[in-house]
C-alpha positions as CSV (number, residue, x, y, z in Angstrom):
1,M,0.0,0.0,0.0
2,A,2.7,2.5,1.0
3,H,4.8,1.7,-2.0
4,D,1.9,2.1,-4.4
5,R,1.0,5.4,-3.0
6,R,4.6,6.7,-3.3
7,E,4.6,5.7,-7.0
8,F,1.2,7.4,-7.4
9,L,2.5,10.6,-5.9
10,K,5.3,10.7,-8.4
11,T,2.8,10.7,-11.3
12,L,0.8,13.6,-10.0
13,G,3.2,15.6,-7.9
14,V,4.0,18.5,-10.3
15,L,0.3,19.2,-10.9
16,S,-0.4,19.1,-7.1
17,A,2.5,21.3,-6.3
18,A,1.5,23.9,-8.9
19,S,-2.2,24.0,-7.9
20,T,-2.3,23.4,-4.1
21,I,-3.3,26.5,-2.1
22,A,-4.2,26.1,1.5
23,P,-7.7,27.5,1.8
24,G,-8.6,29.6,4.8
25,F,-5.2,29.4,6.4
26,S,-3.4,32.5,7.7
27,P,-0.3,33.0,5.5
28,E,1.2,35.4,8.1
29,A,0.9,32.9,10.9
30,A,2.1,30.0,8.7
31,L,5.1,32.0,7.5
32,V,6.3,32.5,11.1
33,R,5.9,28.8,11.9
34,A,7.5,27.6,8.7
35,A,10.4,29.9,8.9
36,T,11.3,29.1,12.5
37,E,10.2,25.5,13.0
38,V,12.8,22.8,13.0
39,A,12.5,19.1,12.6
40,G,10.5,17.7,15.6
41,P,7.0,17.8,17.0
42,P,5.1,20.8,15.7
43,T,3.6,23.5,17.9
44,L,-0.1,22.6,17.8
45,S,-2.9,25.0,17.2
46,F,-5.9,22.6,17.1
47,L,-4.9,19.0,17.3
48,T,-4.4,17.3,20.7
49,Q,-1.2,15.4,21.3
50,A,-3.1,12.1,20.9
51,E,-4.5,13.2,17.6
52,L,-1.1,14.2,16.4
53,V,0.3,10.8,17.2
54,F,-2.5,9.2,15.2
55,I,-2.0,11.5,12.2
56,E,1.8,11.1,12.1
57,A,1.4,7.3,12.2
58,A,-1.1,7.4,9.4
59,L,1.1,9.7,7.3
60,A,4.1,7.4,7.8
61,R,2.1,4.7,6.0
62,L,0.4,6.9,3.3
63,I,3.6,8.6,2.1
64,P,6.4,6.7,3.6
65,A,10.1,7.5,3.8
66,D,12.1,5.3,1.5
67,E,15.1,5.2,-0.8
68,L,13.6,8.2,-2.7
69,G,13.7,10.5,0.3
70,P,11.7,11.5,3.4
71,G,8.0,10.8,3.7
72,A,5.0,12.9,4.9
73,K,5.8,12.5,8.6
74,E,9.4,13.8,8.1
75,A,8.1,16.6,5.9
76,G,6.0,18.0,8.7
77,V,2.7,17.3,7.0
78,A,1.0,17.0,10.4
79,A,1.8,20.7,11.0
80,F,0.2,21.5,7.7
81,I,-3.0,19.6,8.7
82,D,-3.0,21.2,12.2
83,G,-2.8,24.6,10.6
84,Q,-5.6,23.9,8.2
85,L,-7.9,22.7,10.9
86,A,-7.1,25.7,13.0
87,G,-8.1,28.0,10.2
88,G,-11.1,28.6,7.9
89,F,-10.7,25.3,6.2
90,G,-11.3,23.5,9.5
91,V,-14.7,25.2,10.0
92,M,-15.7,25.3,6.3
93,A,-15.7,29.1,6.5
94,R,-16.5,29.5,2.8
95,A,-19.0,26.7,2.5
96,Y,-22.8,26.7,2.7
97,R,-23.7,25.5,6.2
98,L,-27.5,25.7,6.6
99,G,-28.6,22.3,5.1
100,P,-30.7,20.4,4.4
101,W,-28.2,17.5,4.8
102,L,-29.5,14.9,2.4
103,E,-27.7,11.8,1.0
104,G,-26.2,12.9,-2.3
105,T,-25.1,11.0,-5.4
106,P,-21.4,10.0,-5.9
107,E,-21.2,12.9,-8.5
108,Q,-22.2,15.4,-5.8
109,G,-19.4,14.6,-3.4
110,D,-19.5,15.1,0.3
111,Q,-22.9,16.1,1.7
112,S,-21.9,15.7,5.4
113,A,-23.0,18.4,7.9
114,L,-19.7,17.9,9.7
115,T,-16.8,20.3,9.3
116,P,-13.2,19.0,8.7
117,R,-12.4,19.7,12.4
118,E,-15.4,17.6,13.5
119,I,-14.6,14.8,11.0
120,Y,-10.9,14.5,12.2
121,R,-11.8,14.7,15.9
122,A,-14.6,12.1,15.8
123,A,-12.9,9.7,13.4
124,I,-9.6,9.6,15.1
125,R,-11.3,8.8,18.4
126,E,-13.5,6.1,16.9
127,V,-10.7,4.5,14.8
128,D,-8.5,4.3,17.9
129,D,-11.4,2.7,19.8
130,D,-12.0,0.2,17.0
131,C,-8.3,-0.7,17.0
132,D,-8.4,-1.1,20.8
133,R,-11.3,-3.5,20.5
134,R,-9.8,-5.6,17.6
135,Y,-6.1,-5.5,18.4
136,G,-5.8,-4.4,22.0
137,K,-3.8,-1.3,20.9
138,R,-4.4,2.1,19.5
139,F,-3.7,2.8,15.8
140,A,-0.2,4.3,16.3
141,E,0.9,1.2,18.3
142,L,0.0,-1.3,15.6
143,A,2.5,-3.0,13.4
144,A,2.8,-1.4,9.9
145,S,0.9,-4.2,8.2
146,E,-2.0,-3.8,10.7
147,Q,-2.0,-0.1,10.1
148,D,-2.2,-0.7,6.4
149,D,-5.2,-3.0,7.0
150,V,-7.0,-0.3,9.0
151,L,-6.3,2.4,6.4
152,R,-7.5,0.1,3.7
153,G,-10.7,-0.7,5.7
154,L,-11.4,3.0,6.1
155,D,-10.8,3.6,2.4
156,E,-13.1,0.8,1.3
157,G,-15.7,1.3,4.0
158,T,-15.3,-2.1,5.6
159,I,-14.6,-0.4,8.9
160,A,-17.7,1.3,10.2
161,L,-17.5,4.4,12.4
162,S,-20.5,5.5,14.4
163,S,-20.6,9.2,13.7
164,V,-18.4,9.6,10.6
165,N,-18.4,8.0,7.2
166,A,-15.1,6.1,7.1
167,P,-14.3,6.6,3.4
168,L,-15.1,10.3,3.9
169,F,-12.5,10.5,6.7
170,F,-9.9,8.5,4.7
171,G,-10.4,10.7,1.6
172,L,-10.0,13.9,3.7
173,L,-6.9,12.6,5.4
174,W,-5.3,11.3,2.1
175,G,-6.1,14.5,0.3
176,N,-4.6,16.6,3.1
177,A,-1.6,14.4,3.1
178,Q,-0.9,15.1,-0.5
179,E,-1.6,18.8,-0.2
180,G,0.8,19.1,2.8
181,F,3.5,17.1,1.0
182,F,3.4,19.3,-2.1
183,A,2.3,22.7,-0.9
184,D,4.7,25.6,-0.4
185,P,6.4,25.2,3.0
186,V,4.9,28.5,4.0
187,H,1.8,26.5,4.8
188,G,3.6,24.3,7.4
189,G,4.4,21.1,5.4
190,N,6.8,20.1,2.7
191,R,9.7,20.7,5.1
192,D,13.0,21.3,3.2
193,K,10.9,21.1,0.0
194,V,11.2,17.3,0.0
195,G,8.0,16.9,-2.0
196,W,9.2,19.3,-4.7
197,K,12.6,17.7,-4.8
198,L,10.9,14.3,-5.3
199,V,9.1,15.4,-8.5
200,G,11.5,18.1,-9.7
201,F,9.2,21.0,-9.2
202,P,11.1,24.3,-9.1
203,G,8.7,26.1,-6.8
204,V,8.0,29.9,-7.0
205,A,8.0,30.9,-10.7
206,A,11.1,32.5,-12.2
207,V,11.5,34.0,-15.7
208,Y,11.7,31.2,-18.3
209,A,11.9,33.3,-21.5
210,E,15.4,32.0,-22.4
211,H,14.2,28.4,-22.1
212,I,11.1,28.6,-24.3
213,E,12.7,27.1,-27.3
214,R,14.6,24.4,-25.4
215,H,12.0,21.6,-26.1
216,G,12.2,18.3,-24.4
217,E,14.9,19.4,-22.0
218,A,14.2,19.0,-18.3
219,Y,14.3,22.2,-16.2
220,R,16.3,21.1,-13.1
221,A,16.7,23.8,-10.5
222,D,16.9,24.0,-6.7
223,P,13.3,24.7,-5.6
224,V,12.4,28.1,-4.2
225,S,9.6,28.6,-1.7
226,I,7.8,31.7,-0.5
227,V,9.7,31.4,2.8
228,D,13.0,31.6,0.8
229,L,11.9,34.8,-0.7
230,Q,10.6,36.3,2.5
231,Q,13.8,35.3,4.3
232,K,15.9,36.6,1.4
233,R,17.6,33.3,0.9
234,V,17.6,33.6,-2.9
235,R,18.6,36.2,-5.4
236,V,15.8,38.1,-7.2
237,D,15.9,40.0,-10.5
238,E,14.8,43.6,-11.0
239,H,11.2,42.5,-11.0
240,G,11.4,40.5,-7.8
241,H,11.3,37.1,-9.6
242,P,13.6,34.5,-8.0
243,V,16.8,33.6,-9.9
244,H,16.8,29.9,-9.9
245,T,20.0,28.0,-9.4
246,R,20.1,25.4,-12.0
247,A,21.2,21.9,-10.9
248,A,24.3,22.0,-13.0
249,E,25.3,25.3,-11.5
250,S,25.1,23.9,-7.9
251,E,27.2,20.8,-8.6
């Protein structure tokens, strides 16, 4: 499961990195956190410590560390999720919230009355309770193969949760894992730009005019993040665009 997901990420990473914007999150607060946070447990804004332990264990299975580089846990994706849940995304600040809450078709997507905050909080508690009944341990204490079985059960709906639709929770967690792994580090994840390095995404756009006619040639550059620009870690041209350091130049 973990290996398949890593391969899947490689196929969609550039698109995800180019399009992911953290909705409803405060960029100012995120910038301070991303610029100052070092490897280790994140400073939590919404999640409890027990919820953090669950999420980091799940992230380690969804996007694992391997010979290609660090995984979602090492990339600080839990901090990204915590920040999202603490902001407007967590309370569906921009969504219609007055109902009626009817069962929708698959094409209509999620029709749940629960906010992402409520989904995470209820689902983590109920999954841990289910694991405790079946294995005598909470999710984070299970063997990797057992954790994969639980995640697969949530994805396929073979595990039933009392207050949350299991596939809904899994889809939210998996989507947020990808977003946090590929979003600009200013949002709290993608530490050291490991997601961008995995797929060769250069980050903040530079000026590419001189490369327009160089068809079929990979553009390899050290990725640049918003944090890099804010902290003046990279050179910029007269228009404020970052001057990318090409891979050949850094060797």
